[in-house]
N, C-alpha and C positions, 0 to 999 in steps of 0.2 A: 530851524525844528525849536518846537515850544518845550518849555522847562515848566513842570509841575512842582510847587514848591514842598517841602516837606510839610514846612509848618500848616499850609492852607488844609490838609489832614487834619490836623489836631482842633481840639478846642479850644477856647479861650483858657488862659492860665488862670485857676481858680482863684487864687489869692489875690489877683488884682482885680476882683470884684469887691473884695472887704475895704477898700478904701476909704468909703464914707463909714462906714460902721467903725473903723480905727480912728477917725478923726473924731468922731461923736464919744468914742469911749476916753480918747486921749483927754478932753476937755474937764473930765472929772478933777475936783479939785485935789483930790489924793493922787493925781496920775492914772494911768492905765493899768489893768491886770490883763497881760497878754494870754489868754489860755487857748488860742487858735493853729499854735503850732505845736509839734513835739519836740522842740530843739531843746537840748541838755542846757542848764544853768549851772551845774555844780563844776567844782574844779576836777581836772583831769589828775588822778594819783601820781604823788611826785614818781615813784619806780619807773612809771610808764612814761614820764616826762624824760626821764633819765635814761633810759633806754632809747628813745628818738634821738637825744644828745649824743649819744654813744655812737649810734648809726649813722647820725652825719659824717662822719669819718671817713665814710666808704666813698671812695670816686669813681667808680667805675659805673656801666649800665646795670642793674640789678635784671635777675632772670622772669619773665614773665610766669613762669609757674610759682616763683615764689623760692624762699630758702629751704632747705630740708628741715630747719630747725621750726620755721612757721607751719609748715604742714605737718611735721609732728606734734606741735603743740595743738594747731586747730583739731584735729583727729583725736589727739587723748581729751579736750576740753569736751567735745560732742558726747565721748563715750562716758566721761566722769560725772559730767554737770547733768545729763539727759540722758544716758542709758541708751545710746545708737548702737549700732553696731560698731564692732572693730574695724577701723578705714585704716588703710595704708596711705602713704604718702601720694599716690597716685590719685587719689580719690578728693584731694584738696586743690581749689583754684583760689588765690587770693584776687580780690576786686578793688576799683578805683571807689568804692561806695554801693551799697546794694540799689540805690535808685538808678545809679547809671547800667547797672548789669541788668536789672530787669526791664528798662526802657531798650534795650539793644539785644535781649535773648532772642527773640521770635528772628530778628534778620542775622544774628550770629549764628543760628541753626538753620538759615538758608529758607524760612517760611517766606511765602508770598501769598499774591491773591487767591489761590486756590485752597489757602488753608485755614483752618476754624482754629481758633484760641478762645478756650473758654476762661472765662474771670467770674469771680463772686458777684451775686446780683449787687450787693452794697461791697464797695472796694475801694481799696486804693488807686488813686485815678492812674497812676503810671503803668498797671497791668493793660488797660485800655491803649494807653499812647504807646507801648512797646507793639501792641498788635498793629495799630494806625500807621505806624513809621515802617513797618516790615511789610506793609500793603495788605495785610491778612484781616479776616472778619471776627472781630472780638464778639463773642456770644457769652450773654450773663447767665449763670445757672449756680446752684447750691447744690444740686444733686445730679447723679447721673441718669435717674430717670425723666430728668427735664429735657435731657439731650436726643433721646430717642433713636434712630438709626445713624446718627452723626459719628464719624470717625474723626475727632478732632487730632491736631498734629502737636495741641501744647495745652494742658489744664494747669492752671496758676490756683493753688490752694492758700489760703492765711489763716493760720491759726497760732496763737491767739489774733486775733482779726485787728487791722485797724481800717475801721474806726470804731467797731463796735465791740470789743474785746471778747467775741465770742470765742470758745474754745471747742474745736472739733474731736469727738473721741476716738478710741482706737477702732471701734467698731466701723464709723464713718470714713476714717481716712484708710482702714484697710480695704474697705469696698470699692472707693475711688482707684487705690491701685490696682486692684485686681482687674476691675473695669477698666482700666488703661491700658495693662499690659495685653489683655484681650485684643485689643486693637492698636497696637504700637505706639500708644500716644505716650508722649512724655509729659512727667509729673512735675512742677516746680512748685516748693512748698517755701513760701514766704515764712520763717521762723524767727523774725526779728525780735520778736517781744517774747520769746519761747521761757526766759528767765527771768518773767516778771509775772507770776502767777499768785491770785489772790484768794479766789473762791472754786478754782478748778485745777484739775493737774492738766496742764498739757503735754502733748507727746510731737515726738519728730516724726515724719514722713520714713525716718532712718530708723526708727525703732524696732526691734525684731516683733514686735506683735504686729505691727502693721506691715512690714515688708517680707516676713518670714527670713531674716538676715540676709536679704539679696537686694542689693541696691540699684540693679539694674532697672533703666530706664526713669530714674529719680535725681532730682537735684534738691537739696535743702539750701536755702538761703541765707545767710547768718552776718548779722552787723555787730560792730562794737561800738555802735553809737549809742545807744540806749543804757547798758549796763555799765560799760566802763566810759562813758563821757566823752566819745573819741569822734565825735560827728564830723568836727573840722579837720580830723584825720583822714577821712574819706576811707574807712577801713572797714571792710568786709571781706567775705570769703563763700564760695561754693563747696558744697560737700555731697556727694555721691557716686553716680554710676563712673569707674574709670574711663570707660569710652568716650561717654560725654565731656567727661572733665578734659580727653584730651583733644576732643573736636574742638571744643570751646578754646582751650588754650593755643591751639594751633592758628585760628583765627586771630586772636587778642595779639598774639605776637608779631604778625604781619602788619596789624593795625597800631602796634607798639604801646598797645594800652596795659601798661605796667607798673604796679604799686611802686612807690618809691621806697628806696631800700631803707631809709630813717623809718618810716611809717611800718614796713615789714618788722624791723627790729622791734619797735613798740608793740606792735600786736602780739608778738612771740612771747612777749613777757606778760602781757594782757591776760593773754590763753592761758598761760603757765601756772598763775595764780588765781584764787578766789576771794580773797579777802575784800578786794576793792569792790568787786561786784555785790557781793553780800552786802556790803555798808551802803551801796547806792539804792539797793532794794529796799532797805528798811528807811531811807529817807523816803522813798517814794511812797512805802507803804503808810507813813504817818501823815503825807500830804494829803493820799488818797482818804484815809478816814477822815480827814477834816472836811475835804471837798465834798464826799459822798453826803454828811451829814446836813453840810448848807444847802447841796442841790435838793435833796428830798426836803428839806424843811422848808425849802422855796415853793414846793407845789409840784415838782418835776417827779416824772418817772424816770429811773434810770435801768436800760433795758442791758442785759448781757452784761457786759464790763466786769468780767470775772477774771479778767487777766488784762496785761498791756497798762498802756499810760494814758488811757482815756476812759471818760465817763460817757456814755451814749444815751443823749437825754432826750425827754419830749414832755410835751403838756398838751399833745393833739392839736397843735396850730402850724401851719405853713413854717417852715424853718426860719425863712429870711425875717419873719415877725419876732419869732425868739432872739435872734441875733440883735435886732432892734432893742429888745427888751434888756438884754444883758449890757447892751453898748451905753443905754441909759444909766447903767451902775457902774459904769467904768471898766467894764469887762468885755474883751473882745473873745468869741467861741466861733468855731468854724460851723458854718451851714451845712447839713446832712446832705443836702444836695448835690454837694463836691463828690459824693461818692456813689452816684447813680440814683437813677430816680424813686428806688425803694428807699432812699434817705429823705425825702423831701420833707419830713412832719419829726425831724429829729437835729439836735445838733451835738457837735463833738467836744466835749469838753476836756483839754489837756491839763495832766498835773506837774506838767513841767516848767515850774515856775519856782522861785525860791521861797523859801519856808514864811518870808514876811508877805510878800506878795499872795500867797495862798491864803495865809490869815485875813488879808486885806479883801480879798474877794467873799470869804465866808462872812466878815462882818457885815459887808454890802447886802450880801444875800438875805442875811437875817432881818437886816434893815427893811 
């Protein structure tokens, strides 16, 4: 019996194709400024690290569903920070990083070849990967009108967007939720950048104005990587429909997909206080201002980018030409084609670099 490799269903890993540009940028006399990935560079707040250490004393197996303290802290943080509906602990599920849960979500929900998964036209690549791993059919669409008579099993929405920084308003999200509910479609809203707003006010799919106070059929995806600098902890969680949360938890329990107890303890602290998040947001605001001025001063148009950690930039040429232009100045950026055909004339510029490296990039762009 022949075996079909899951890897054969997938595209090449995008960042592997940047090796040449990275080598070119690294040849700069002052070293590379890597603005191609959104990885945190700032320190983890000391109280979070202490909570991780204290949690390491626990010797047993943690629960897949997470501690009661973590679930309560996550629900409270969503309500306090973003004005979501009040959720109970049965509406929260900790996960081992949000990339993992996005990649596995269609499979965990039992989707297969007969199912359609809708992803944004310009999108984080893992939405498509998740559909392909399940053998489902990914369809790119930014509005329900594009879907015609289709009855998709799952819709991914992402606001603020990675890579574009675009923010979807209440009316848009409300229309998606109503359309999905009429068809029995699950809506998974990737909200990992919700706490990083600059020129617009992003809202959660769990905002009462969007969902009428009812989380049925909705999953909000949240990460502590961006505003709490916990990327290395692989700390994220799902929030929403308690029935969907219970279904996902049951599957993950069988698979042993458990967030380690020390990480759960660190997450609980990080979600219980807001000071470190506000401080990190201010760091990014300062870096964004410097980088935005420099990119525009170098002749680029910055589209959307009203929230999140990226500048979605173009000067009307193929994105790989733009990548090479930046690489010649010792700066590495991500080509927009990583995020779908509609990104072919843009690049994504991350502001996740130290103050010193952002200043170096701005100086090079000015020169």
